[in-house]
N, C-alpha and C positions, 0 to 999 in steps of 0.2 A: 146694395149689399152693405151690410154693417161689418166693417173690417174688424171691429173689436170682437166679434163673435167667432172669427176664424182662429183656430188654435190646433196645434199638434205638438207633441213632444216625444221623447223616447221612454216615457214612463210605462209601467206594465199595462196601462189601459190603451196606449196608443202604439205600442210595439209589442207584437205577440208572436212567438214567446219573447219575454223580456231579455233573456240572454241566449240568443239563438246560436246554434252550431252549424258546422258545415253540412250542407244537404237539407237543412230544415226548410220547410215552407213558412215564410214569414208574412205576417199581415201588418200593414201600417194603416193608421186611421188619421183622418182630418175632420175636425168639427167645424160646423158653420151654423148660421141661423136657419131655422127650418123654412122660413118663408122666402129666403133668398134664392134667386134663380142663377145657379152657377154650374159650370162644368169643371171638374177636377181631374188633373192628370198627375200621376206620380212619375217623376223624372229621375231615372237612375243614371248617375254620371260616373263613368269609370275613368275619367281623365282624358279619354280619347274620343269617345262618342257618347251620345245620350240615348237612352232607351225609354220610351214613354209607355206607361200603362194607364189606360182609362180607369178612373175610380167610380164606383157605384155605391149606392146607399147600403150600409151595413145593417142587414135585417136581424143580425144576432143580438143587437142591443135594444133594450127597451128605450123608446124615445119619450121625450117629454114635450111640453108645449112650445119650448123655445128652440131646441137644437136638433140637428140631424148630423149623423156621422157617415162619412164616406170612407171606403176601404179599398185597398188593392193588395194583391198577394204576388209573391215571387219566390223562387227557390234560391237559397243562399249558397254561394260557392265558397271557395277556400280563402279568397282574398277579401280584404276590407272593402266595404261597399258604401257609396255615398249617394244620397238622394235629397230631393227637394220637391216642392209642390208647385205646379203651374195652375192658377185659378183664373178662369174666364167668367166674366159676369157683366151684367148691365146694371145701371143705377147704383153706382158706387157711392157708399157713404164713407167718407174718409175718416180716418181716426183723428178725432179732435181732442180737446182737453176733456178729461173725464169729469163726471159730476162729483160734487164734494163728498158724497157718501160712498163712492166706489172704493173698493179695497184691493190690495194686491193679494190675489187669492191663489190657493193651491188647487189647480184644475184637476178634476176627475170627471169622466163621462157620467151623465145622469142629470137630475134636476139641478139647475144652477141657482140654488137658494142663496148662495153668497155673492152672486153677481147682481148688483143693484144698478138700475139706471136712475136717472133723475127722478126725485120724489119717490123712489122705491118701487116704481112700476116697471114691469118688464117692457122691453122694447127700446128703441133708440132714444138716447138722451137728447134733450133740446139743443145741446151745444154740438151735436155731431153734424159735420158738414157734408153737403152733397158736392161731389167733385165736379160734376158737369151740369150744374144748374138743376133743372127739373127733368132731366133725361129719365125716361122710364115712367114718368107720371101717367096715370090714366091708361096704363097698359101699352103706351107707345114705346117702340124700341128705341133705346138710347145707344150711345157709343159703346162698343165692346171694350172692356177693360181687362187686361191681363196682369195679374200680380204674381210675384214669386215669393214663396214662403219657405224658410229654412230654419235651422236650429236657433238662430238669433232673431227670429221673427221675419217680418217682411224685409227683403234686402234689395239694395239698389242694383238694377240691371237695365240698361238702355239697349235698344236695338242697334246692332252693329251694321245691319244691312240698310243701305240707303234706299228709301222708297222712291219710285219714279213719280208717283202722285203725291200730293201734299196732304192726303187724308190720314197718313200714318205719322204720328209725332211722338216724341218722348217728352213727358212733362212730369214734374214733381207734384204730387197731390198734397201730401202732408208729411211733416216730420217733426218730432219733438226731441230729436237727438238720441232716442233709444229705440223707437219702433218705426223709424222713417222708412218709406218705400217709394219706389218709382213705378210708373205704369206705362203701358203702351196702349194707345187708343186707336181704334179703327172705325171706318164708316159704319153706320147702322146696318147697311145691307150685308156687311161682312159677318155680322153676328149670327151665330147659330143657336136658336132658342130651343132646339129639339132636345128634350130630356131623355136620357138613356134609361130604359127600364132594366133594373138589375136582374140578372139571370140567377136563379136560385137552384142549388143542388145540394145533395147530402154530402156532408163532410165524411170522407172515409175513415177519419180518425175518431169519430164519435157521432153523437146525435145532433150536434149543433148544425144549424142550417146557415149557409153563408153564400156569398156570391161566387160564381165560377171565375177562376182567374183567367183573364185574357192573355193571349200570347203577347210577349214583350216585343214591341215594334221599335226598330231603330231607323230613324229618318233624319239624319243631321241636316240634310238639305232643306227640310221643311221648317227648321228652327228659325223663327223670325229674328233671332239674334245673330244669325250668320255663323253659328258654331261657337260663338264666344261662351266661355264657361263662367259660372259664379266663382267667387273666391272660396277657397277651402273652408274658411271659417264660417261661411254661410250654409254649408251643407250638413245635413244629418249624416252621421257615420255609424255603420255597424261593423264591429270587429268580430268575425266568426270565432266561436269557441272561447270567448272571453268570459270565463265563469268566476264570479267572486261570491263568497258567502254573503248572504243578505241579512243575516241576523244583526249586524251592526247598523243597518239602516234605521235611523231614528232612535237608536239605542242610547240612552243617557249614560255616558261614561263618567268615571271619576278618577282623576289622576292622584296617586298617593306617593309622596316623597317620604319614605317610610320613617326615617330618623326623626321627622318632625310631626308625625301624625298622632301617635298615641303610644305611650310606654306601658306595655302590659306585663312586662317581666323584667324586674330590676336586676335579676341575677346575671343577665347577659349583657349589661351595659358596658360599653368601652370605659376602661378605667384611666384616670390621669396617669401619664408616664407608662402606659402599657406598651407603647412602641413609639418609634420616631417616624415622622412622615413629613415630607416637603420642608425639611429644614428645622423642624421643631418637634417636641413631644406632644402627643395627643392630650386633649383635655376633656374631662367629663363635666358637662354643664349640670349643676345641681338644681338650678332654678328653671323650671320648665318655661316660665314666662319671660325669661331673659331674651332680648333681641340679638340676632346674629351680629358678630363683629365683621368688619370689612374683609378680613382674611380668616374665614371660619372653617376652612376645609379640614382643620384638625380638631374641630369642636363637635362633640357628640351629645345629643339630647336623650337618646335612649329609646326612641320609637322602634317598634319591632312588629313581627307578624302576630304575636299574641295580642298586641294592642289593636291591630286591625280586626282580628277575630272578635275582640270585645265590642267593636263598633259596627259589626255587620248589620245588626238590626237598625242602627242609626242610618246606615247607607240605604237599606231597603226602604225604610220609612221616608227617606228623602226622595225616593223614586229612582235610585241608581240601579242600572241593569248590567253594568260591567265596570270592573276595576282595571285601570292601567297602572301597573307598578313601575316606578323607576327601578333601576337594577337591584336585584336581590342577591346576586352571587357574591362569593367571598371577595373582599376588596378592602384596602386600608383606608379609603376616603369615606366621608359621610354621604357623598353622592353616588359612589360605586360605579362610576364610568371608567374606572381603571381596574378591570377584572383581574383577580388573582387566581381564580379557579372557576371555570365554566361549569364544572360537574356538580357543584354543591352550593347550597344556600349558605350565606354568611351566618355562622353561629351567633354573632352579635344581633342578628335579626331573628334567629331561630332558638335553639336550645343548647346550653352548655352543660354537659353531664360530667365532663372531666375538666377540672379547672386547677391547673398546677403550674408552677414556675414563677420566677421573679418578675417584678416590674423593672423598668430601667432605673438605675440609680441616678442621682443628681449629677449632671455633667456627662453622663454616658449616653451617646446617641447612636450606638451600634446595635442594630437589630439582631445580631447574633446572640446578644445578651437579653433579648426580649422574650424570655422563656414563657411568660404567661400568654403572650400573643401567639407564639409558635404553637403552644398546646391547643389553644382555643381554635385556631384556624386550620390546623393540619391533622389533629387527632381524628381518626375515623369515627369514633363514637359521637363526637360533636357534629361532624358533618352529616352522618346518617340520621341523627335525631333531628337536625334542622331540616333536612330534606323531607322527612316524614311530617314535620309540622306544616310545611308548605302544602303537601298533599292533603292534609287535614283541613287547612284553610280553604283550599279550592273546593273540596267536597262540601264544606259548610256553606260556602258562597253559592255553589250550584244549587244546593237545597233551598236557597232563598231566591232563586231565579237570577243570580248575579254571575256573570262570566268573568274570566280573569285573563288579562293580556300581560305578557312579560316583556321586559326591555332587553334586547340583545345588542351587545356592543362588540361587533365582530370586525370592524375596521382596524382596531388596535386592541391590545390587551394592556395590562398594567406591568410596570417594571418589577412588581412583587411576584408576578406569575411564575410558576415553577419552570415554565419554558425558558424564561429569561433568568430569574432568580438573582436579580441585582443585589438584593439584601442578604443573600446566602441563607434565607429562611429554611428552604427545603433541604439544603445541604446540612444545616444544623439539626433539623428535625430528624433526618435519617441517621445522623451520627448518634443522637441522643437515644434513639430506639434500638441502637446496636444492630442496624441492618448491615448487609455486606459492605465491605470497605469501599468497593467500587460502585457506589450509588450513582445514578445518572445525575450529571451536573447540568445546570442551566447554561444557556448559550452565552450569557454574560461572563460566566466563570471559565468556560472551556470551549475552545474551537471544536473539540471532538464531541460536543454535546449532540445528542440525537435530535435536538430541536434547533440546531444551528441554522438550517435553511428556512426556519419559520420567520427569520428576521433578515434585514438587509444591513450588513456591517460595512462601514465605509473605510475602515482601516484594519490591518492585521495587528491587533494590539492586545493579545491575551497574555495572562489571565486578567479578568475584570476589564473587559473591553467596553468602554462607554461610547465608542464611536459607532452608534447604530442610528438608523432612521427612526425618528419619532414623529408622530402625527403633529403637524404644525411646529416641528422642532422641539416638542415637549418631551423631556427624557423620561417622565413617569408614564408616558403613553407610547410605547414602542409599536410602530406600525407593523401589522402582520404582512408577510411577504408571500401572498398566496401563489403567485405565478411560479415561484421557485419550489413549491412543495405540494404535491398532490396529497400527501398524507395530511397536511394541515387542512386542505379543503375537505377531505373526508371526515376529519374530526369535527369541524364546525357543522357540517351537514348532519352528523350524528347528534350533536348538541341540539340542533334545531328540531330534530325528531323526538329526542328524549323527553323534553319538558312538555310536549303536547300529547304525549302517550301516557298510558297507565303506568304507575299509579297517580301521576300528577295531573294529567288531563287539562293543562292550560288551554285556553281558547285562541291563542295566537301570539304573534310577536310584533313588537314595535322595533324597528331597526334604526339604531343610532347612526347618524351621518352616513346613510346608506350609499349615497352617490360617490363617496370617497373610497370605498373598498377597492383594493387592487391598485394596479398602476396604469390601467387603460380602460377606456369606456367599453371596449369589446369584451374584455374579461369581466368587468363589473356586471354587464347585462347577462352574460352567460352564467356567472355564478349565482346571481339572484334567481334566475329561472330554475336552476337546479335546486336551490334552497327552497323555493316555494313548492316545487314538485315534491321534494322530500317531506316537507311539513304536511302537505296535503295527503300524501300516502299514509302518513301516520294518523292524521286527524282531518278528514275531508272538510270539516267545517271551521278549521283554524284559519284565522285571517292573518295576512302579512301586510303590515302597513309601515311606511317608511317616513323617516324624517328627511325632508328635502326642501330646500329653500328656493329651488329653481323649478322651471317647467318639468313636469314628470311624465308627459304623455308617452314618451318612448318606452319607459319601463312598464307603464300600465298597459299599453297596447300589446307589448311583447310578452306579457305574462311574468314579469319579474316581481312586481308588487301588485297587491290587490288595490291599495289606496295609499293615501298620504296624510300627514298632518297638514291641514289645509291653511297654510300661511298666506299664500298668494291670493287665494279666492275667498278667504274669510277673515282671519285675524287682522291682516294688514288693511284691507279696504274699510272694514268696519271701525277699526281704531282711528284711522285718518278721518273718517266721516264724523264720528261722534266726539272725538277729542282733539283732532289735529295733531296728535302726537305719534311719533315713531314708537314701535313696540318695546324699545329699551329705554324710553324717555330721553333719547339722545338728540331729538330734533322736534321742532314744532313747525307745521306748515299751514299757514293761513289759507293758501290756495286750495288745500284739500279738506279743510274744516267745513262741514256742512255742504260739501260739493256733491250734489246728488248725481250728476253725470259721472263723475269719477267713481262714486260708490257703486252705481249700477254696472259700470264697465268692469270694475274689479270683482264684485260679488256675483253678478249673474253671468255675464258673457265670458269671463275668464274661466268660470266653472264649466261652462258649456263647451268651450273650445280647448281647454288645457287638459281635460281628462275625459275618458268615456263616462257616460252617465252612470253605469253601475258603480264605478269607482267614486263618483261624486256623491252618490247616495250613502256610501259608507265612510266618507272622509271624516277625519277627526276635526271637528270645528271647535276651537278653543278661543277663549278670551285671554287667558293667562296660562302660563306654565313655568317650569323650573328654569327656563332660559331667558325669560323676559319679565319686565316689570308687571306687577299685578294691574289688572284693568282699572280697578278702583283708584289706584294711584295715578294712572294716566289721565283720569278725569280732572285731576288738579292742575294739569297742563304746566308742570314744572320740568324744565330741562335739567338733567343731572342724574347722578348715581349716589349710592350710599356714602362713598368715601368723600364726596365733596359737599353733600347736602345734609347728611346725618339722618338717623332713623326717623325722628319726629316729623321731618318734612314730608315723608311719604304719605301721611294722613292729613296734611294741612291743605285746606281748600278743596277737598275732594267733593264730588257731586254724586251722591248715591242714586239720584233719579236718573242720571245718565247711565250709571251701571245697570239699573233696572231696564232701561231701554235696550241696552246691549244684550241682556239676557233674553228679552222678548224676541229679538232677532235670532239669537242663538237657538232658541227653542221652537222657532217656526221656520227655520231654514233647512233645506234638504241636507242630510248628513247625520253624523253622530254627535250631538251636542255634548261636549266634554268639559266637565268642571275641574278646575284645579283645586285641590283640597284647601278649604278655608275661605275660598271666594264667597261661598254661600253664607259664611259667618262674618263677612265684612273685613277680612284681612287685607291690609295694605302692604306695600313693599316695593322698593326699587328693584332693578334687575339683580341677578344673583351676586351675592348670597342673600340679599335682603328679601327676595321673593320666597325664601325657604324658612320663613318664621314658623315657630311651633303653633299648632292648632290651638285656638283660644278656648279650650273647653271650660264652660262655665262663664265665659265672658263674651259669648257670641252676640253679634248684632241681631237681635230677635226679629226685628222688622225685615231685615234682608233675608234671614233664614226662612221666615214664613213666606216671603214673596217667592223664593226659589221653590219651595214645596208646592205652592199654588200653580206656578207657571209650568213646572215639571208635570204636575197632574194633568193640566190642560194639554200639554204636549202628548202625553201618553194616551189621552182619550180619543184622539182623532187620527184615523188611519191615513188621511191625506197629508199629515205631517211626517209620515214615514216614507212613502213612495209617491208623493204628489209632486207637482211642478210649480215653481214660482212663475206667476204671470203678472207682469207690471201693467197696471191700469193707469198709471200717471207718469 
């Protein structure tokens, strides 16, 4: 038996239906070489006992000259189910080193045109080993071999029962550190060479003909391992009713940090001295090509939604099929992760139709005098016009086949938000518009504020109580106190629904620091389940993806998030492997540079064990983003940041060829390959703010841009790069 021919996964061709629900009849498949004489058993492991279902040839598939597929069916209950395969065979050909021309292929049933053996001929390669000498040659029965196959491939399992005779032994056949396996051998007379003829019946759900499902048999006593179970990481897992939108699978996404992408409307630009933020007055950058300063949070380049609309054809021609926007809602910062108003798009990104009021005078830092800013960000005419522009942008993007994902910052808001109103902006706006004298005051201003319970105040010190809980202690980011206010919870759920509903019709949310929301894990999980449900009710195809740097399976399996930004299973291991650098350029590790074993452990097995496969298929696979150094800069292998190395160092010694290698992996790996604006144009940059340089329109690296277009076109051409499975041949 050629062990390299054995394969299964939980892709749509091997798990049917791909996202099964409670009560569904589920079919699983296992592939092997057609000429091999094997017996396959599907083993369902519920943690207490094992149930075994014999597998028979799946006659619903068209076979080819090389492969045969076995299948078994069972009915899925309400609880997560785990399974693996027990394969019995004679004449084991152990997995040896692959031939030089073998590729890591994305497996799909059907002709294996991309699976080459030595010299390109089908069949076993010359370097494949026979585990037990010439057993099985000339039709003579050899030792029976039992292999165990799970989601990480062949897994180690030795017999726990001590045999009275010495004919049963446990022995390692072959291992390369990634697909190693152990076997149990038995005497030749113990081998059963009788092949089961599949019983064929009509499928009541359609015309497809398939095997009749045998009754599930449970016989722990007959388990040669004495009831010992595999490790959980080795088992395939099915989580019933885990439904995620599949449109992001293989979808080429493009992240836009709006202020630095394109300035399409100069009338909405932030003006110098328009308001005060973080200890200084804001500054309008007149030179688009100027590089960011070390503390540039108050510097604005003028990028806006009109600029994005002007470049939609560029994105379509690049091959982009979805835009992920950094936050768009009203906010005083250029990054906008300190939301001032969740209900409206920032007019500095949208349209300003009423523009009145003074700028701050020299030496005046009080925002109650920032009349221009107050008008721009609170006047209903500006807010409504900006919201309409976003709706228009999304409509135009959809017309080009491009979806749109918004960034939701719901763990904290900004201190400028009317719920807090630390700057007295909304109090001033209400007074200037001659509204009733008792306008609602922010929680910073008054203890009697209707939004008092939205925050956790540490001392009774009103008016102007600055003793509140800020995320990481940052006073511009007051943490929202969800557990104390059901009204707050309902408002955020309504926001989640609003922007994925008409007339905006966004296609999903990216959730900032999602694991931090609330004050307990229990509440966090409960709230995100409610949020996802609310979003789905409004838009059944809207995706909910989370920023999370730790393992995320609990949220994914419980239905809180659909998927994640894939740091642990993509950006981190790929960066270490190709550059040896940490993703902020804070560390270099020689032991991880070019370390193939660490690469596969992180890239392949961590994806398989740390999240359900549907979530992995739609995970956001990035090389760079707004929080980390640009990948091209990492190829230069310099430790440091902007403030200690300077801007020019970010491009010194970089290796574009390594960047191209990374893009090839990105475009051929399961998930949603996501570009960070400007990476395709050769932008460099240390971690933020240097990674937020303006897009170099007219100064692009043409070679890098052409390469991205070509590899994206290749990615879009092959279906196996959307819902295929990575299969390591080396």
